[in-house]
Each structure stands twice: as structure tokens, then as C-alpha cells.
Backbone as CSV, one residue per row, in Angstrom:
resi,resn,N_x,N_y,N_z,CA_x,CA_y,CA_z,C_x,C_y,C_z
1,UNK,117.328,94.036,99.594,116.346,94.682,99.894,115.267,95.208,98.524
2,UNK,116.009,95.102,97.341,115.460,95.633,96.286,114.044,94.743,96.077
3,UNK,113.812,93.522,96.642,112.564,92.957,96.399,111.795,93.152,97.207
4,UNK,110.491,93.926,96.845,109.123,94.254,97.715,108.887,93.376,98.996
5,UNK,108.616,92.088,98.329,108.496,91.160,99.354,109.226,90.825,100.574
6,UNK,110.495,90.731,100.302,111.750,90.676,101.011,111.990,92.260,102.225
7,UNK,111.586,93.156,101.359,111.580,94.539,102.311,110.563,94.551,103.220
8,UNK,109.329,93.742,102.779,108.070,93.760,103.765,108.081,92.897,104.858
9,UNK,109.041,91.999,104.831,109.401,90.668,105.572,110.284,91.388,106.497
10,UNK,111.269,92.156,106.192,112.124,92.802,107.195,111.865,94.189,107.658
11,UNK,110.686,94.811,107.045,109.968,95.964,107.570,109.376,95.851,109.114
12,UNK,108.851,94.458,109.491,108.161,94.197,110.294,109.152,93.552,111.624
13,UNK,110.376,93.467,111.260,111.491,93.181,112.091,112.548,94.047,112.517
14,UNK,112.756,95.100,111.345,113.731,96.057,111.671,113.144,97.570,110.618
15,UNK,112.528,98.116,111.012,111.791,98.959,110.689,112.767,100.237,110.232
16,UNK,113.740,100.547,111.192,114.427,101.769,110.867,115.321,101.285,109.823
17,UNK,115.798,99.983,109.846,116.853,99.698,108.490,115.974,99.957,106.925
18,UNK,114.760,99.550,107.190,113.957,99.934,105.781,113.584,101.286,105.708
19,UNK,113.452,101.980,106.591,113.033,103.256,106.452,114.453,104.160,105.900
20,UNK,115.699,103.634,106.544,116.946,104.378,105.809,117.240,103.935,104.480
21,UNK,117.001,102.544,103.965,117.299,102.047,102.852,116.241,102.700,101.657
22,UNK,115.132,102.784,102.285,113.942,103.886,101.365,114.713,105.262,100.958
23,UNK,115.102,105.793,102.284,115.463,107.104,102.225,116.425,107.257,100.909
24,UNK,117.461,106.653,101.224,118.445,106.745,100.189,119.342,105.359,100.010
25,UNK,118.916,104.307,98.992,119.642,103.031,99.103,121.095,102.955,98.919
26,UNK,121.432,104.202,98.461,122.985,104.222,98.274,123.969,104.592,99.401
27,UNK,123.296,105.193,100.360,124.010,105.650,101.362,124.216,104.536,102.623
28,UNK,125.489,103.838,102.180,125.732,102.472,102.961,126.074,102.943,104.189
29,UNK,126.864,104.130,104.465,127.511,104.561,105.699,126.147,104.968,106.795
30,UNK,125.122,105.432,106.425,124.015,105.815,107.079,123.148,104.332,107.523
31,UNK,123.316,103.647,106.551,122.680,102.260,106.769,123.422,101.672,107.786
32,UNK,124.861,101.890,107.928,125.416,101.006,108.889,125.231,101.605,110.216
33,UNK,125.086,102.976,110.399,125.010,103.879,111.612,123.701,103.211,112.127
34,UNK,122.397,103.189,111.396,121.052,102.758,111.820,121.408,101.454,112.322
35,UNK,122.118,100.862,111.895,122.221,99.357,112.366,122.740,99.157,113.676
36,UNK,124.164,99.902,113.764,124.572,100.025,115.050,123.905,100.751,116.144
37,UNK,123.077,101.829,115.810,122.235,102.267,116.687,121.196,101.045,117.267
38,UNK,120.883,100.506,116.256,119.911,99.456,116.601,120.307,98.123,117.691
39,UNK,121.639,97.860,117.378,122.362,97.367,118.060,122.880,97.775,119.683
40,UNK,122.955,99.015,119.763,123.342,99.431,120.776,121.919,99.597,121.617
41,UNK,120.873,99.781,121.072,119.733,99.820,121.772,119.323,98.514,122.331
42,UNK,119.557,97.325,121.571,119.173,96.053,122.119,120.427,95.627,123.354
43,UNK,121.725,96.174,122.995,122.379,96.049,124.377,121.892,96.763,125.760
44,UNK,121.537,98.108,125.530,120.963,98.774,126.593,119.729,98.098,127.165
45,UNK,119.054,97.453,126.686,117.689,96.724,126.945,118.264,95.384,127.477
46,UNK,119.391,94.615,127.161,119.776,93.450,127.770,120.268,93.749,129.037
47,UNK,120.736,95.008,129.237,121.219,95.659,130.544,120.318,96.025,131.748
48,UNK,119.437,96.647,131.186,118.199,96.746,132.095,117.351,95.383,132.691
49,UNK,117.237,94.799,131.695,116.590,93.627,131.969,117.241,92.382,132.699
50,UNK,118.647,92.730,132.853,119.543,92.185,133.842,119.519,92.739,135.250
51,UNK,118.969,93.711,135.374,118.944,94.425,136.700,117.391,94.157,137.320
52,UNK,117.569,93.331,138.459,116.430,93.034,139.201,115.544,94.022,139.687
53,UNK,116.189,95.177,140.008,115.765,96.512,140.831,115.086,97.321,139.750
54,UNK,115.385,97.246,138.417,114.900,98.236,137.502,113.659,98.012,137.143
55,UNK,112.672,99.163,137.288,111.438,99.007,137.139,111.413,98.887,135.471
56,UNK,112.008,99.632,134.880,112.209,99.815,133.304,112.567,98.181,132.885
57,UNK,113.434,97.538,133.489,113.935,96.362,133.317,112.858,95.136,133.281
58,UNK,112.164,95.399,134.450,110.792,94.490,134.425,109.752,94.518,133.481
59,UNK,109.535,95.982,133.095,108.606,96.082,132.142,109.135,95.468,130.551
60,UNK,110.369,95.715,130.433,110.994,94.932,129.190,110.872,93.100,129.022
61,UNK,111.024,93.105,130.442,110.976,91.413,130.571,109.412,91.054,130.201
62,UNK,108.677,91.999,130.906,107.094,91.491,130.683,106.943,91.345,129.103
63,UNK,107.423,92.707,128.443,107.479,92.703,127.018,107.754,91.346,126.366
64,UNK,108.923,91.228,126.585,110.008,90.025,126.140,108.925,88.743,126.199
65,UNK,108.512,88.493,127.327,107.828,87.220,127.728,106.363,87.309,126.733
66,UNK,105.571,88.323,126.538,104.632,88.552,125.633,105.104,88.404,124.273
67,UNK,106.168,88.834,123.836,106.665,88.387,122.345,106.964,87.056,122.401
68,UNK,107.565,86.436,123.211,107.907,85.106,123.016,106.392,84.260,122.928
69,UNK,105.729,84.352,123.802,104.143,83.909,123.668,103.445,84.201,122.097
70,UNK,103.761,85.400,121.570,103.034,85.666,120.508,103.961,85.047,119.126
71,UNK,105.159,84.962,119.411,106.297,84.159,118.516,105.960,82.641,118.303
72,UNK,105.729,82.427,119.594,105.313,80.741,119.757,104.095,80.542,119.112
73,UNK,102.900,81.564,119.286,101.610,81.075,118.472,101.661,81.349,116.985
74,UNK,102.623,82.229,116.553,102.711,82.472,115.113,103.466,81.022,114.370
75,UNK,104.358,80.683,115.116,105.089,79.442,114.835,104.185,78.161,114.606
76,UNK,103.334,78.078,115.537,102.142,77.339,115.753,101.198,77.002,114.704
77,UNK,101.046,78.633,114.236,100.100,78.805,113.119,100.872,78.631,111.699
78,UNK,101.876,78.982,111.611,102.551,78.568,110.336,102.893,77.148,110.053
79,UNK,102.842,76.384,111.204,102.966,75.054,111.029,101.926,74.068,110.514
80,UNK,100.588,74.406,111.409,99.449,73.948,111.392,98.359,74.591,110.192
81,UNK,98.407,75.829,110.252,97.674,76.619,109.233,98.007,77.349,108.484
82,UNK,98.983,76.778,107.618,99.887,78.030,106.828,98.913,78.667,105.899
83,UNK,97.844,78.047,105.471,96.842,78.967,104.398,96.437,80.226,104.879
84,UNK,96.397,80.295,106.186,95.919,81.601,106.700,96.847,82.907,106.644
85,UNK,98.007,82.523,105.924,99.029,83.639,105.644,99.020,83.887,104.129
86,UNK,98.459,83.005,103.272,98.010,83.151,101.555,96.851,84.283,101.420
87,UNK,97.276,85.344,100.895,96.155,86.417,100.382,95.102,85.712,100.042
88,UNK,93.679,86.111,100.372,92.535,85.545,99.996,91.933,86.539,98.905
89,UNK,91.648,86.157,97.781,91.043,87.084,96.644,89.705,87.002,96.867
90,UNK,88.630,88.095,96.802,87.543,88.285,96.804,86.574,87.500,95.960
91,UNK,85.343,87.136,95.841,84.332,86.547,95.091,83.553,87.321,93.952
92,UNK,84.020,87.293,92.663,83.370,87.652,91.639,83.054,86.610,90.707
93,UNK,81.778,86.890,90.037,81.343,86.038,88.962,80.831,86.637,87.849
94,UNK,80.761,86.092,86.716,80.445,86.542,85.388,78.868,86.615,85.076
95,UNK,78.566,87.788,84.854,76.988,87.709,84.370,76.609,88.719,82.941
96,UNK,75.732,88.565,82.713,75.384,89.436,81.498,74.007,90.389,81.807
97,UNK,73.887,91.559,81.521,72.578,92.453,81.726,72.550,93.086,80.639
98,UNK,71.377,92.703,79.752,70.846,93.426,78.191,71.964,93.039,77.270
99,UNK,72.654,91.879,77.182,73.775,91.616,76.435,75.057,91.929,76.703
100,UNK,75.096,92.660,77.739,76.457,93.281,78.121,77.239,92.431,79.409
101,UNK,78.432,92.020,78.992,78.858,91.381,80.162,79.359,91.975,81.395
102,UNK,79.175,91.550,82.733,79.474,92.148,83.984,80.164,91.414,84.957
103,UNK,81.314,92.092,85.305,81.660,90.835,86.642,81.183,91.681,87.773
104,UNK,80.488,90.686,88.517,79.626,90.938,89.886,80.572,90.775,91.056
105,UNK,80.941,91.831,92.002,81.361,91.049,93.405,80.110,90.679,94.086
106,UNK,80.475,89.113,94.675,79.684,88.834,95.367,79.856,89.183,96.902
107,UNK,78.875,89.769,97.730,79.263,90.040,98.956,77.979,89.802,99.691
108,UNK,78.212,88.718,100.781,76.996,88.248,101.569,77.135,89.132,102.754
109,UNK,78.238,90.014,103.117,77.815,90.848,104.096,77.286,92.380,103.877
110,UNK,76.653,92.332,102.710,76.325,93.437,102.324,74.540,93.468,102.307
111,UNK,73.827,94.126,102.793,72.419,94.072,102.968,71.696,94.427,101.521
112,UNK,72.318,95.227,100.907,71.576,95.331,99.764,72.664,95.320,98.327
113,UNK,71.810,95.414,97.296,72.821,94.708,96.084,72.701,96.594,95.519
114,UNK,74.157,96.881,94.829,74.611,97.998,94.422,75.137,98.017,92.756
115,UNK,74.753,98.913,92.105,74.914,98.938,90.723,75.555,100.561,90.482
116,UNK,76.768,100.329,89.889,77.335,101.847,89.668,76.578,102.467,88.596
117,UNK,76.570,103.925,88.469,75.598,104.665,87.554,76.441,104.705,86.240
118,UNK,77.721,104.294,86.180,78.165,103.872,84.772,77.759,102.510,84.347
119,UNK,77.718,101.394,85.141,77.452,100.279,84.578,75.939,100.138,84.377
120,UNK,75.006,101.188,84.904,73.498,101.206,84.373,73.489,101.990,83.196
121,UNK,74.328,102.770,82.878,74.236,103.464,81.599,74.813,102.599,80.456
122,UNK,75.888,101.978,80.823,76.333,100.795,79.636,75.400,99.726,79.391
123,UNK,74.721,99.416,80.464,73.717,98.135,80.366,72.331,98.931,79.751
124,UNK,72.093,99.884,79.351,70.931,100.838,78.951,69.778,100.492,79.896
125,UNK,70.191,100.840,81.159,69.244,100.645,82.276,68.918,102.109,82.813
126,UNK,69.527,103.120,82.471,69.414,104.409,82.949,67.758,105.001,83.098
127,UNK,67.143,104.539,81.901,65.656,104.886,81.973,64.978,104.259,83.043
128,UNK,65.371,102.973,83.736,64.710,102.417,84.644,64.980,102.823,85.966
129,UNK,66.001,103.886,86.380,66.250,104.455,87.607,65.211,105.230,88.161
130,UNK,64.706,104.653,89.193,63.431,105.809,89.974,64.065,106.582,90.801
131,UNK,64.564,107.835,90.525,64.896,108.635,91.314,64.376,109.299,92.443
132,UNK,63.354,108.640,92.839,62.484,109.083,94.268,63.254,108.228,95.305
133,UNK,64.098,107.129,94.839,64.801,106.679,95.794,66.331,106.943,95.963
134,UNK,66.679,108.219,96.446,67.958,108.698,96.407,68.441,108.930,98.089
135,UNK,69.498,108.939,98.188,70.286,109.020,99.538,71.676,109.059,99.752
136,UNK,72.197,108.717,101.062,73.363,108.626,100.836,74.112,107.509,101.751
137,UNK,75.190,107.146,101.473,75.788,106.110,102.107,77.031,106.676,102.772
138,UNK,77.327,106.086,104.051,78.765,106.607,104.702,79.766,105.323,104.919
139,UNK,80.679,105.310,104.649,81.644,104.036,104.554,83.084,104.370,105.056
140,UNK,83.950,103.395,104.774,85.474,103.722,104.940,85.623,104.433,103.913
141,UNK,85.588,104.637,102.619,85.667,105.488,101.767,85.296,106.769,101.601
142,UNK,84.236,107.124,102.626,83.823,108.307,102.562,82.379,108.221,102.489
143,UNK,81.441,109.753,102.036,80.267,109.496,101.696,80.081,109.397,100.303
144,UNK,78.913,108.421,99.944,78.659,108.283,98.550,77.025,108.182,98.229
145,UNK,76.511,108.786,97.040,75.389,109.173,96.969,74.754,108.172,96.208
146,UNK,73.368,107.627,96.556,72.729,106.944,95.735,71.997,107.773,94.870
147,UNK,71.908,107.481,93.512,70.984,108.415,92.630,69.742,107.818,92.636
148,UNK,69.023,106.641,93.032,67.913,105.982,92.763,67.828,104.586,92.732
149,UNK,67.265,103.792,92.131,66.889,102.540,92.446,66.457,101.772,91.060
150,UNK,66.831,100.572,90.819,66.269,99.926,89.582,65.474,98.755,90.322
151,UNK,64.070,98.777,90.076,63.297,97.960,90.754,63.247,96.317,90.484
152,UNK,63.456,96.522,88.885,63.722,95.069,88.491,64.328,95.117,87.160
153,UNK,65.428,94.285,86.693,65.754,93.841,85.568,66.500,92.351,85.542
154,UNK,66.480,92.096,84.052,66.987,90.747,84.018,68.400,90.451,84.165
155,UNK,68.941,89.587,84.825,70.441,89.363,85.178,70.439,87.991,84.465
156,UNK,71.539,87.723,83.421,71.604,86.275,83.078,72.843,85.638,83.611
157,UNK,72.500,84.549,84.306,73.830,83.775,84.748,73.879,82.467,84.044
158,UNK,75.070,82.195,83.332,75.092,81.075,82.415,73.819,81.185,81.558
159,UNK,73.146,80.031,81.206,72.053,80.682,80.408,70.689,80.668,81.200
160,UNK,70.620,81.048,82.218,69.426,81.358,83.302,69.468,82.798,83.609
161,UNK,68.131,83.211,83.314,67.835,84.863,83.830,66.977,84.889,84.920
162,UNK,67.315,85.640,85.874,66.997,85.902,87.320,66.522,87.659,87.282
163,UNK,65.428,88.056,87.927,64.930,89.005,88.068,65.785,89.708,89.458
164,UNK,66.243,91.180,89.238,67.196,91.668,90.453,66.834,92.925,90.516
165,UNK,67.035,93.484,91.631,66.943,94.853,92.136,68.173,95.250,92.645
166,UNK,68.330,96.822,92.096,69.692,97.328,92.569,69.502,98.959,93.176
167,UNK,70.184,99.228,94.241,70.409,100.490,94.567,71.403,101.122,93.644
168,UNK,71.194,102.304,92.871,72.198,102.875,91.986,72.971,103.737,92.482
169,UNK,74.388,103.565,92.559,75.153,104.642,93.309,76.172,105.292,92.229
170,UNK,76.310,106.953,92.554,77.090,107.668,91.716,78.567,107.343,92.174
171,UNK,79.229,107.716,91.171,80.836,107.786,91.436,81.464,106.509,92.028
172,UNK,81.237,105.203,91.889,81.318,103.884,92.450,82.007,103.310,91.249
173,UNK,83.403,102.851,91.473,84.237,102.383,90.637,83.752,100.853,90.282
174,UNK,83.382,99.869,91.511,82.759,98.725,91.006,81.475,98.738,90.348
175,UNK,81.418,97.977,89.397,80.527,97.778,88.722,78.936,97.391,89.572
176,UNK,79.295,96.165,89.869,77.948,95.489,90.432,78.184,94.793,91.860
177,UNK,77.438,94.873,92.725,77.545,94.109,93.915,76.397,93.414,94.358
178,UNK,76.506,92.071,94.297,75.681,91.249,94.810,75.429,91.194,96.130
179,UNK,74.299,91.809,96.935,74.165,91.824,98.307,73.253,90.541,98.640
180,UNK,73.163,90.696,99.978,72.201,89.648,100.779,70.827,89.398,100.183
181,UNK,70.279,90.663,99.744,69.059,90.601,99.301,68.708,89.690,97.960
182,UNK,69.496,89.794,97.189,69.575,88.886,96.101,69.728,87.500,96.039
183,UNK,71.067,87.228,97.101,71.355,86.119,97.636,70.332,85.182,98.031
184,UNK,69.541,85.897,99.085,68.525,85.126,99.754,67.304,85.119,98.752
185,UNK,67.002,86.131,97.743,65.863,85.730,96.998,65.996,84.745,96.177
186,UNK,67.052,84.201,95.405,67.610,83.334,94.802,67.962,82.390,95.192
187,UNK,67.900,81.938,96.813,68.481,80.812,97.212,69.892,80.523,96.959
188,UNK,70.959,81.402,96.823,72.274,81.117,96.706,72.942,80.386,97.597
189,UNK,73.954,79.773,97.275,74.574,79.157,98.090,76.139,79.439,97.459
190,UNK,76.965,79.820,98.366,78.298,80.152,98.299,79.181,78.806,98.383
191,UNK,79.548,78.245,97.522,80.049,76.708,97.751,81.731,77.072,97.684
192,UNK,82.300,77.216,98.374,83.577,77.373,98.472,84.576,76.046,98.230
193,UNK,84.105,75.034,98.595,84.761,73.673,98.267,84.772,73.329,96.800
194,UNK,83.887,73.683,95.839,83.951,73.489,94.585,84.090,74.867,93.877
195,UNK,84.193,76.144,94.507,84.305,77.379,93.904,83.302,77.570,93.039
196,UNK,82.055,77.717,93.502,80.981,77.847,92.763,80.074,78.675,93.457
197,UNK,79.240,79.477,92.385,78.066,80.203,93.157,76.808,79.290,92.699
198,UNK,75.920,78.507,93.648,74.850,77.715,93.103,73.388,78.477,93.383
199,UNK,72.910,78.528,92.549,71.464,79.164,92.473,70.512,78.367,93.090
200,UNK,69.545,78.673,93.448,68.242,77.630,93.960,67.673,76.942,92.770
201,UNK,67.820,77.254,91.702,67.172,76.614,90.425,68.179,75.509,89.833
202,UNK,69.270,75.490,90.629,70.222,74.503,89.964,71.284,74.964,89.125
203,UNK,71.223,76.412,88.850,72.264,77.135,87.988,73.786,77.166,88.795
204,UNK,74.721,76.877,88.205,76.201,77.066,88.987,77.006,77.804,88.124
205,UNK,77.747,78.783,88.578,78.865,79.344,88.033,80.023,79.578,88.771
206,UNK,81.048,79.517,88.382,82.406,79.428,88.707,82.643,80.748,89.506
207,UNK,83.413,81.087,90.431,83.893,82.313,90.922,85.405,82.473,90.093
208,UNK,85.693,84.092,89.677,86.583,84.141,89.056,87.994,83.826,89.668
209,UNK,88.927,83.514,88.729,90.339,83.250,89.391,91.042,84.780,89.820
210,UNK,92.010,84.490,90.729,92.563,85.594,91.066,93.023,86.361,90.067
211,UNK,93.763,85.867,88.941,94.340,86.529,87.599,92.979,87.536,86.920
212,UNK,92.159,86.788,86.928,91.088,87.462,86.292,90.409,88.576,87.055
213,UNK,90.492,88.453,88.398,89.873,89.484,89.380,91.013,90.748,89.107
214,UNK,92.222,90.659,89.208,93.344,91.408,88.942,93.130,92.247,87.716
215,UNK,92.949,91.294,86.774,92.611,92.264,85.312,91.468,92.993,85.424
216,UNK,90.373,92.579,85.988,89.099,93.142,85.964,89.313,94.683,86.448
217,UNK,89.850,94.554,88.065,90.272,95.786,88.877,91.061,96.747,88.111
218,UNK,92.087,96.480,87.460,92.808,97.186,86.752,92.220,97.963,85.584
219,UNK,91.467,97.323,84.814,90.852,97.753,84.015,89.955,98.772,84.184
220,UNK,89.154,98.494,85.642,88.214,99.717,85.910,88.972,100.863,86.578
221,UNK,90.082,100.681,87.254,91.139,101.719,87.508,91.411,102.752,86.338
222,UNK,91.777,102.189,85.024,92.000,102.915,84.169,90.953,103.227,83.418
223,UNK,89.780,102.655,83.303,88.708,103.411,82.625,87.769,104.426,83.232
224,UNK,88.175,104.395,84.580,87.202,105.115,85.328,88.244,106.089,86.369
225,UNK,88.925,107.235,85.819,89.801,108.195,86.340,88.881,108.757,87.467
226,UNK,89.336,108.630,88.521,88.614,109.023,89.859,89.338,110.466,90.670
227,UNK,88.744,111.502,91.080,89.213,112.467,91.974,89.428,111.909,93.295
228,UNK,89.029,110.502,93.735,89.075,110.370,95.113,90.505,110.451,95.727
229,UNK,90.447,111.096,97.167,91.589,111.257,97.921,92.336,110.347,98.287
230,UNK,93.542,109.522,97.740,94.112,108.694,98.818,94.759,109.438,99.956
231,UNK,94.575,108.497,101.097,95.309,108.760,102.364,96.632,108.813,102.521
232,UNK,97.415,110.011,102.622,98.902,110.279,102.579,99.527,109.131,103.436
233,UNK,98.943,108.819,104.584,99.443,108.053,105.470,99.655,106.598,105.278
234,UNK,98.715,106.266,104.607,98.711,104.938,104.003,99.450,104.705,102.781
235,UNK,99.623,105.728,101.807,100.443,106.016,100.657,101.975,105.800,101.256
236,UNK,102.289,106.585,102.368,103.739,106.433,102.972,103.785,104.934,103.380
237,UNK,102.856,104.494,103.922,103.280,103.037,104.468,103.761,101.921,103.125
238,UNK,102.564,102.109,102.334,102.913,101.176,101.256,104.245,101.516,100.572
239,UNK,104.560,102.829,100.275,105.727,103.152,99.503,107.088,102.925,100.546
240,UNK,106.839,102.721,101.756,107.970,102.070,102.527,108.166,100.721,102.655
241,UNK,107.168,99.994,101.942,107.378,98.577,101.839,108.032,98.128,100.499
242,UNK,108.477,99.528,99.623,109.175,99.225,98.505,108.451,99.404,97.454
243,UNK,107.201,99.897,97.110,106.623,99.919,95.967,106.519,101.477,95.517
244,UNK,106.524,101.608,94.111,106.622,102.893,93.498,105.376,103.778,94.214
245,UNK,105.611,104.907,94.325,104.388,105.965,94.898,103.497,105.594,93.637
246,UNK,103.458,105.800,92.191,102.629,105.680,91.465,101.577,104.356,91.533
247,UNK,102.490,103.195,91.910,101.681,101.960,91.950,100.905,101.899,93.386
248,UNK,101.486,102.137,94.294,100.931,102.373,95.543,99.529,103.280,95.688
249,UNK,99.531,104.569,95.157,98.564,105.354,94.788,97.586,104.673,94.070
250,UNK,97.774,104.086,92.901,96.699,103.660,92.172,95.822,102.547,92.731
251,UNK,96.789,101.428,93.577,96.076,100.314,94.532,95.189,100.934,95.533
252,UNK,95.631,101.978,95.876,94.942,102.529,96.995,93.678,103.203,96.545
253,UNK,93.847,104.070,95.740,92.456,104.452,94.918,91.580,103.429,94.340
254,UNK,92.054,102.273,93.861,91.141,101.013,93.343,90.513,100.533,94.524
255,UNK,91.256,100.514,95.861,90.806,99.755,96.836,90.067,100.785,97.899
256,UNK,89.721,102.274,97.675,89.324,103.370,98.308,89.763,103.399,99.812
257,UNK,91.293,103.611,99.737,91.950,103.251,101.047,91.994,102.148,101.981
258,UNK,91.536,100.931,101.162,91.781,99.720,102.104,93.372,99.328,101.986
259,UNK,94.038,99.641,103.116,95.485,99.353,102.823,95.874,97.991,102.767
260,UNK,94.984,97.002,103.548,95.121,95.675,103.531,94.915,95.063,102.007
261,UNK,93.745,95.644,101.540,93.428,95.119,100.178,94.478,95.452,99.053
262,UNK,94.749,96.522,99.242,95.979,97.427,98.304,97.256,96.540,98.482
263,UNK,97.570,96.537,99.694,99.009,95.315,99.783,98.838,93.939,99.355
264,UNK,97.656,93.387,99.479,97.489,92.193,98.826,97.644,92.243,97.340
265,UNK,97.070,93.185,96.624,97.039,93.419,95.308,98.547,93.751,94.776
266,UNK,99.349,94.668,95.482,100.594,95.017,95.055,101.609,93.929,95.311
267,UNK,101.440,92.662,96.191,102.453,92.037,96.412,101.892,90.758,95.478
268,UNK,100.831,90.682,95.099,100.645,89.489,94.063,101.098,90.196,92.860
269,UNK,101.115,91.364,92.471,101.397,91.574,91.196,103.137,91.484,91.014
270,UNK,103.576,91.624,92.503,104.990,91.718,92.350,105.906,90.199,92.258
271,UNK,104.769,89.312,92.949,104.919,87.960,92.597,104.967,87.334,91.518
272,UNK,103.873,88.021,90.480,103.845,87.806,89.179,105.037,87.994,88.434
273,UNK,105.295,89.252,88.702,106.623,89.662,87.978,107.807,89.133,88.229
274,UNK,107.895,88.405,89.700,109.318,87.798,89.985,109.068,86.241,89.061
275,UNK,107.938,85.744,89.113,108.017,84.544,88.661,108.184,84.636,87.352
276,UNK,107.724,85.539,86.460,108.151,85.697,85.242,109.474,85.737,84.755
277,UNK,110.092,86.494,85.575,111.415,86.722,85.431,112.541,85.477,85.541
278,UNK,111.893,84.744,86.547,112.572,83.334,86.774,112.266,82.467,85.672
279,UNK,111.282,82.447,85.074,111.132,81.957,83.494,111.584,82.208,82.604
């Protein structure tokens, strides 16, 4: 169980065993007691299911049928669409603003494009922020404040320049988000077959690799210390899967309490370390 990936696999099948191991990995007797209790519970369940007059037994039988259907569906998916269980990394591209390199998150589900206040300062755009356009945004990570709007600035993608406008947000760790307003304005095509963002004028730029994205997110987390409050329940779930509290806290802070994204990042790093040890 020392391998986080193996522990995560067992967690969804035998949660009490993982909980006990996490509590004290060296207490073998307690681990055996938990295992024996699980066996007793399974035997009691089998006894109830064997009694046709038992209402509880009928409920358990119905649950068993449902579980078998789910397992069959799962097995079919693993056989025919195994790629559905491979973590998918988000889409980022490289660009330049005022000669400063920026990695932009491409999000066609976002209505507007957003730049962090820190990115605006780094790219020497603070003097262009129109503070009449202030407001607040409420989302999964809580409430965040818009400090203004940059009505137009030149963004360099490959060797071409594109005029873009951004809402500027304070206390945002992500440098830049390209939303639907810019993607539509420049007739962009997210070509996932070629892994390229294609602009309407023919400019093409590749999406970043997973390694480049992870490196970028780690740099942001280290360079932008935040007082963002990590959800204690989500932190406990990540720790129970075998990750250290420090790593789990950093991942949840980086993803703004998005547990799925945080676990994806943590498992990716664990796989990289395992592969490095094998070689």
C-alpha cells in the first residue's frame, strides 16, 4: 500500500483497510481486525440475501444486481474506450505580451477572457486598466474581484499579433485565460487531432505538453503564495489516498479546491517518480 496509485485503487474497493493503514501503517493487528470485520460483514450480508422473506435481504439483492450492472458497464468501457480513464490535461498555449512570455489557458467554456493583476503588472499593462469596469465573480473557488478592464493590447502568437481585451482579476494565480470572446473574435479552431490552436488568419500554435503544464502550475504555486483556504474535507480525502498533507494542500490550493484536478496532478507526479525509479 505504499504506492499512492495502488492505495487509490484499493480505496474504492476496501476503504476501511486504507483508512486503517493510513492511521498507523505499522499496526498489523489492527489491520487484521478491520479485515476480519469486513469478512464478517460480507458473511452477514450473504446470510440475509439467502433469506427470501427478509426485506433487508431483498434490498441487498437489489443493490448487488445494480452493482453487477455497473461493473459490467465498467468492464465494457475498459475494453472499448480505455482512453476515458486516462487523465486529460487542460489546453495551454505560449504567447508574448510586450515581450514577456505568458502561458495562456484556453477555455472555450468561459464567456470572457481574464488576466491576473500580477500578469498585467509583469507585462507593463497596469496603466491600461480601466478601473471603471470593476465587479465581482462568484465561482467554485469563492468570490473574486475584477479590478478593471484592458480594452485592447497586442498579443503575439508565433510571429503574428492579435488585438485582445481582458478583464483583470485580483488574487488570481492563473496568468491568463483565453475565453470565448477572443476565440470567436479571431475565428479560432481548437484542433485536437493535430493538437494545435488555429487562428483565422492561418497562424497555428501547439498546445503545451502535460509536462510543460505541470511545470508551469508548480512555478505559479511557488511564486504566488496565497492565503486561499483549502477545504479540510477535500484535504483529508487526498491524504487518505496516500499523499502527504503538504503535497495535497499545495495541489488543492493550486486548483482552487478542485479535488479531481488536484488528484490528477498528484497521480501524474507520482507516476513520474515511479517511472524515474524504474529507470
